[in-house]
Residue, then its C-alpha position, 0 to 999 in steps of 0.5 A: m667647571k665654568q658655566t658657558f651657557p645661559y643660566v639664571v642669576f636672579t629673579i625679579f617678581g618671580i621672573p628669571v633673569r639670565r646671565t645673557v640678559i644682564v650682558t644685554w643690559m650692559m651692551m645697551a648701556v655701553l652703546t648708548i654712552l658711545a652714541y652720546l659721546t660720538s654725536r657730541r663732537m660731529s662736524l660738517k667736515p668729517k675726519g678720523w672716527q667720524r669719517l669711518v662711521e660715515l663710510g660704514i653708514e654709506a656702505l650699509e645704505g648702499l647695500i640696502s638700496r642695491t638689495i631692495g632696488r630703491p633708496g635705503e634711507e627709510f630702512l637704515p635705522l632698523v637695519g643699522t640697529l640690527i647689525l650693530f646690536i647683533a655684531t656686538a652681542n656675538l662678539s661680547g662672548l670674547v670678553p672674559g667673564l661675559s657670554s654672548p646674548t645670542s647664545d640664548i635662544n630667546t635673544p635670536f627669537a626676539l630679534a627675528l620677531v622684530v624683523f617679522f613685524a617690521v616686514h609687515y609694517y613696511g609692507i602695509r605702509q607701502q602697499g596699503l592693507a588691501g594691497y599688501i594682502k593682495l601681494l601676499a596672496g599672489p595670483v591665487f588667493v587661497s595661497l595666502p595661508l601658505e604664504l603666512m606660514g612661510h613668514v612664520s617659518r622665517v622667524i624660526s629659521l632666522s632665530l635658529r640659524l643665529f642661535g645654532n651658529m653661535v652655540a656651535g662656535t662656543v662648543i668648538v672653542a671650548v673643546l679645542y681649548g680643552l685639547i690644546p690650550l697653549i696653542i689654539p687661543i689666538p686662532l680661536l679668537l680670530f675664528n670667533l670674531l669672523i663668525g660673529v661678524l659674518q652671522a650679524f651680516v647674514f641675519t641683517l642681509l636676510s632681513i633686508v631681503y624680506i623687507g624688499q619683498a614686502v615693499k616691492p610694487l605689485a606690478e613688479e611681482r606680476 
């Protein structure tokens, strides 16, 4: 029976390398090559693929600005990388022979940690260290530990939400395909495509919300 979930392919200096890690390396190589090729022939009068890319960037920047309530250019590199990486990772499982990196808990957890540190980085840069601590503490300073616990719980929530949905999608597809293999493949592919894109959007939107809370001026919090 074909193995669906992550397994160790080989080890490097005793460190196990799973199949999902290899797929991640492949994704990184493909995205890097595509970024290089597409950036070589950009023009001041966009058309074709360049126009589509710019429309996507503008839409994402608009989403950031509306959610945070301030211009979103500063956060666009991080947010754009998150949604592109997660969407590609989610959809890579549709390619025969590959598996989705997000079906390995380590990948969603690592992405959630990136968001965790990014939130505090932007918050400290915007508010200053003292101001950011005051923002976290709120009107009652003793609530600071509870607030920090809440931030830690976000890491768990973000990672488990993405991981759980991707694993559930894989299981559903495997079960249904085993029951009715001749009828279900195309609808299941569309279902997985929708789930992959939707989960990338949800993860990214929550990240934007968390960043927005960290950079919100103290006066607005009060």
